N, C-alpha and C positions, 0 to 999 in steps of 0.2 A: 061402964062397964057393957051395954049392951050396945049403946051407942057407939064406944069407939070400935068393937068389934064390928059393927055394920058399915062404919068408917073405912076400914083398914081391910073389906070383902067388897069394897067398892071401889077399891084402888087399884087390889091386886086384878078384879073382873076390867077395868079399865087396860091397866096393862098388860094385858094378857091380848086384850083384842087389839091393840097399838104393835103388840109384837108379831102376830099372827099376820097381820095384814098383809099382802103385797108393797114392795117398793119397786118406783123406777118403771122404766122402760121394759128391763125383762122380765119382769110380771105381767107385763099387758096383757099378754095371752091368758095368761094362769086367772087374771081379772074378768075376761068375758068378750076378749075384742077377739076376732075371730083373726087370725094372721093372712095376708093379703100381699099379690107381687101387684105390683101399680105401674100401668103404664100409659104415657101420657103424650099423646102427639104435641107436642112444644110449638114445631114451626114447619113451614115449608117455604122455603128462599131457591129464585130462580138464581141458577148460575147460567152461566153462557147455553150450552149444550143438554142439560142438566136441571132438572128439578131436586135440592137437596129437603129432603127428611129427615127432620131433627128429634131423637124419640126421650124420653126420661125415664128410666128403668127404676121400679123401687122395690128392693127385697125386704119384704117386712116379716117375711120367717125367720122364722130359728137354726133353717139349712141354708150352709152355702148350695149355690148354683155353680155346675162346673160347667155347664152350654145350656144352652137356649135358644131355641129359633120360634118364628110365625109364619105363619103365612097370610102374608096382605094381599085383599084385592083393592086394585083400583077402580073406581068409579069416574067415569066423565060425565058432565054436566048431563049428557040425557038419560042417567043411570043406567050407563052400558058399562059393563065390564071391559075395563084398556089393557088390563094386567094382574096378572097372578103372578107373586113372586114368595120364595124364602127368606126371610131375613136373620142375619145369625148375626143374636146380641150376644153373644161369649156369655164370660163368666161373671156371676154375679155376687160378692161374698155377701154372705148372711149380715141383713141390718143397714146395705150400704143401698146408695141411689149410685147410677152412673148415667152418663150423655152418650148415646150413640147418633151418630150421623151416616145415611147410607145416600147415595148420588143416583138417583135415576135417569142416567143417558136416554137421553131421545124424549125424555118427555117435558112438557111444557105445565109446567105446578099452577094454572090459569086453568087447565083443562081438567083437573082433580075435582071431584066435587064432593066424593065418598071413598074413605079406604075402612076396609072391613076386616079385623080380625077372625080370618075363616078358620084358624084352627094353632094349638101350639103345637108344634111339628115335631117339636125336640125339647126336653127339659130331662138332666140328668143334677143329679146330685143327693146327698142321704136323704134315702126313700122318698125320694120324689120321680114321680114319672112327665107324661107330656098331657097324661088325663089329673091328675093331683095338679099340676100348675095349672092348667085351664077351670080348675074347679074354683080356682083362688083368685083368677086373674079380673083387676078390677080397673077402668078406663076414665083418664081425663084428657081432656082437650081444649087447647088455646091457639091453636092455628087458624079456627074459621068454616071450616070445611067440619059432616059428619064422620066420625069417628068411632069406631068401637065393635063388639061384638053382635 
C-alpha cells in the first residue's frame, strides 16, 4: 500500500508541474524572457539620386504599437554628422515583424559609415511611450556599416 501511495503521489506531482508550466510563445515573457522591440538595418541600396535604407522592425511586446518614430543620425566616413532625420515606422502590431524602406534623397550610400539611433522620438500604444520603447530597443545589422544606439 505504501508503494502504491508513493507512486500515485509522484504521478500527481509530475502532472501538477506539467499543467502549471507555461506553453508556447504567448508565455515567453512569463518564463523569464524580457519583451523586446528589435530593429535591424537590413540593407543600404543605391538608387539613382537616393540611398534606400531598409529596416526590419519586430514587435516582441504584448502591446501593439500604434505609431513609432526614431531619430537617426547618419555619419560620413570621416565620422562627421551628415544628417539627422526622424523616420516614421508607423503601426506595428504585437508579435509582428514589418519591413520599412526610406529613400534618402541626395545621399550616396557609400558616404554613410554609421547610423546611430539617437532617440525614440515617438512611441504610442497601450501602456507605451517613447521612454519605455527606448528601454526595450535591441538592434541588429546586416548592412556592413555601424548601426545601433
